[in-house]
N, C-alpha and C positions, 0 to 999 in steps of 0.2 A: 559619422554620428556625433552630435554636438554634446559637449560636456555641460553638466549642470553643477554649479557651485552650491552646495548645501550648507545651511547654517550648522553651527555646532550642535552635536547631539544633545539630548536632554541632560546628560551628566557632564557636558563641557567638552566632549571629544569633537574636534574639528576635523571632519572627513575630507575637506577640500573638494576638488573636482572629481566626481565619480563617473568614469566612463565604462569600466569593465569590472564585473563581479564574478568570482568563482564560488561555486557551492559544491562541496564534496558530499555525495550521497550515493555511494557505489554499492548498492545492495539489491534486495528483491522488490517485487511488484508492490506488495503491501507497504513496505518501507517507503517506497517512492510516493505512494498515495498519501501517507502520513505527512510528507513534506510539502504538500500542495498549499496549505494555508501559509506556511512560512515563505514559500516562493512567491505567493500572491502579495504578502506583506512587503517583500523586497521590491517587487514590481511597482507597487504603489509608492513606496518611499523614493525609488530611483527610476522613474518612468523612462528616462532617456538612456540609461546605462544598458550595456550588453550583459545579459545574464547567461552565464555558462555553467552547465552542470558537468561536474567531474564524476562520471559514472561508469557503466558497463556497456558492452556492445548492444545489449538489448535496449538500453535507454536510447541510444542513437537511432536504432531502427524504428522504435515505437514513437519517439517524440519528434522526429523530423516532420515538419509541416503541421504539427499539432498546435497551431495557434500561438498564443502569447505565453504559454507556460514557461518555456525557456527559449533563448535565442540560438543556442548552440549546445552540443554535447561533445565532450571529449571522452572517448572510451579508453579507460586506463588499462594498461597491461596488468597481468596478475601480480599483486603485491600482498605479501602476508600482512593481515590486519587491515588492509585497505582494499576491499573488494573480495578478499578471500579470508574467511575466519582463521584466526591463529591456530586453532586446533586442527584444521584441515591442512595447513601448510600450502604455500603457493610454489608452483614450479616456476621460479622467477628467472627472467632473462635480464641480467644486469644492464646490458646495452639498451634493451627496449625501455627499461625504467629510466635510465639516464637520459635517453632521447626524449622521453615523455616529459620529464621534469624540465629539460632545457627548452622544449617547445612551450611549456606553460610559463616559464620565466620570460620568454620572448613576448608573450601577450601583455606583460606589464599590468597585471591586475591591480586595481586600486583597493578592492576589498576581497577577502577570502573568508568563507564561512565553513567551518567544520561541523557538519550536521550528520556525521557518520556514526558516532558512538562516543565511548569514554575518553578517547584521545591518546591512549598509550602508543598506538602505532600511527594514527591519523594526524595527530597534532604535529609530530616531527615532519610528516609528509607536507602538511600545509606550510610549515616553516620553510621548506625548501623551494616553494614556488615563487617566493619573493614579492608577495603582495604588500602594499603600503600599510594596510591595517588588517588584522586577523581577529576572528571571533569564533567561539566554539564552546565545547564541553570539556570537562575534565573529571576523571576519577582521581582519588588521592595520589596514585602513583604515576599520573600522566603529566607531561610537560604542559604548562599553561600558555595559551596564546595571549595576545595583547589584551583582549577582553574575553572573559570566560565565565561560565556558570557551572556549578557542580552537576555531574551526571548522577542522577538518582534512579536506581533501577525501577522502582515502582512509581512511575510518573507517566501520565498520558503522553504518548509520543508526539502528538500534534502540538500539545501545549509546550512540551519540552523544546521543540524546534522553533516555535513562535518566541519563546524566551530568548533563544540565540539570536533570532532576527531583531528582537527588540534592543539588543546590545548596540545596534547601529541606528536606533530610532525608528525601526520599521514595525508597523502595526497594521492589523486588519481586523474587521469585524466578521469576515467570512471564515467560519470554522469548517465549512464543508464545500469548498469551491469545486466547480465542475471541470471535468476533462471533456473536450469536444470529441464527438464521434465523427470520423471523416468518411468521405466517399470511398476511399480505399478499404476502410473497415467493412462497409456494406458489401463491397465487391468480394472481399475475402470470405464473408459469411455466406453470401449467395453461392459461392463455388462449392460449398459443403452442404448447405441446408436451405431448402425452400421454406420460408416461415409459414407455419400453419395459420389458417384463417380463424384464429381464436386468441384470446388474451394469453400471454405467455408467462409461464412459471418455470424458473430455472432452479434446479437442485445442484449443489456443489458439495459432494461427500468427501472430497479430498482435503489435505492439508500437508504442508511440508513435514511438520512434526507429527508422527503417527499418534502421539498421545492426545492430539486435538481432534481426532477423527471419531465422530459419532457413528454408531453401527449402521451399516447399509440397510438392514432390515427396517430400522426406524425411519430412515429417510424414505423408504418405500411406502410406509404408511402415510407420511406427509404428502408424498406424490399422489397417492390414490385419493386422498381427501381433496387435494387441489383439482385433480381431474374431475372428481364428482361435482366440484363447484363450478366447472366449466372451463378450466384451464387446459391449454396444451402444455404438457410437461416435457421439458428437456433436461437431461442429466448430463452435466459436463465435467470434464477433468482433463488433466494433461496426459501425455503419453504414458507416464509412470502410474497413472491412476485408472487405467482401462479396466482392471479387475474390479475396482470399486464401483465405477459407473455401471458396468455390466451386472454386478451383483444387485444394485438398486433396481435396475429395470427388471431383472429376473424375479425379484421378490414382489414386484407390483402386480396387482390384479387387473389394472387398467393399462391401456397403451401409453407408452412414453418413448421419447426419441433419445437414443444414446449417441452423444457426439464426443465421447471420451477419446482423447488423443487426436482428434480430427481438426481442431481449430487452431489457427495461429493466434497470437496475441491481438492482432488487429481484428480478426474475426470474432474473438471472444468479446472485445469491447463493443462491437456491433450487436452481438447476441444479448449481452447484458443491458445495452441501451434500449432494446426493444422489450425487455422483460417488464411485466407488471409487478412481479415480486421475485426475489431471489432468496432462497433459504440455503444457508451453508455454514460450514465450520469457519472459524477464525482463520482466514487465509487471504492470499493476494486477490483471487477472484472475488471474494466477498467485498473487499475494500474497493476494488475496481468497480464493482456494481454500484456502490454508493457514489463513486466519483462520476459515473456516467448517468446518474439520475434514477436508478432503480430503487424501489422500496425493498428493504432487506430485513430478514430475521437471521441474526447471527448467534452461533453457538460457541460459547467461550469457556475456557478454564478460568477461574476467578482471577488468577494472577495476570493472564493475558487480557482480561476485560479491563483491568486497571490501565494497562499500557496501550492497548490497541482498540479499546471500545469506541463506539461512535460518539462524537461530541454533541450531536443533536438527537432529538427524540421523535419529532413529528412523523417521520417515515422510517423510523428504525425501531426494531424490537430486539431484545437480547434475552437469551436464556444462558444461565451460567452454572458451572459445577463448583462445589466447595471442597472437592477432594484435595487434600494436601499431601497425604501419605501415599507412597507407591503401593498399589495393590499386590505387587510381587514381593518386595523386600521390606515394606513398611517405613522406609525412610521419608522424612519430610522433604518435599521437592520445591518448596516455596523459595528457599535461598540457594539450594544446591541441587543440581540435577543428578539423579542416579543413572545407572547404565541401562535401565529397563525401559521398554516402550509399550506399556499397557495403555488402555484407554483411560484417560483422566477425566473424561466428560460423560462417563457411563451413567452417572446419577441424574443427568438431565432426562426428564421423562418425556415419552411420546405425547402424553396429554398436554403437558405444558407447552411444548413446541407447536402442537396442533392448534391450541387455543390462540397463541400469539399469531400464528400464520393465517388462520382463517379470519381473525379480527382485522389484520392488516390488509388481507386480500379484499375484504368487503370495503374497507376504507378507501383503498385505491380504486376500486370499481366505481364507488360513488363519486370520488373526486374526478375521475376521468369523465364520467358521464356529465358532471357539472361543467367541465371544461369543454364539453362537446367532442371529446375524443372518441375514436372508434373503439368500441369494447368488444 
């Protein structure tokens, strides 16, 4: 791979020859989707450099062969604060961690980007891999890397990571870059589901945080309305969400297909790529749907809308809750999370989501017809 000598960055930083770049982003599906614009910016700025994601095993499985997103993935072992939230604690294997760091040092990265969080744990980790230049985020109590920007909790995550990439002179106008859907994704989907001969609508009633889950009965009404409008409705969730997907289908008065717990991540990418519209809670699948090209209606708690809301509006609709106090204990949860898990999006009404959904559904049908797509 040939090296490219880049001129000094806009503020005078001379990066020299850049052949290898490490990006730390070892978290969940939605978090990875938020990093796509920043990864695209780095690809444009350093087109001949090897771009290596420091992530989790699922990243390696999912991203292998997935085009130009990254060139390689290093799956990190469990490390507290780096892939495993500090409050959960990691069952660390010191020998595995040492071997991982030694392997990363041997790669001799020219640039390393900490796009993982506030930096209390992740910045010292980045410091250990020996890159010539380091860039990232910092909270007031975190070690600062060579170039760093403050980590502000209430900031759109995509813009936050683009700001980190810009520290090295990397920019892009693509705020919503696409992930390719592969042949293996289609094969994985076909092993579980034969696609109906009708435009597809997907409902996603799950979310990692139970406070972000809109009630299943309300999703059922949206599903019925979409079915009445001519959609084949599929309700999806992971293995832990089978009760939710089953509850939505059971509450519907029209037929729907329940694939809760049946799809791999590859199969899910294919399903969402075929969808005319996806309606779901703020979650990894909702953000994946946006990345593979589906039109989406997202349901957000107001704080999460600020951080993870979509950056574009043409094929995105959002409904949001303004609840700030816990319905159980009354504590304000904007700055500090209480120990309870009630629904914080209960004040989003069925009628609001129904209006957004049917308007976007009709827009997509018209646009597909104009493009000559099969409807």
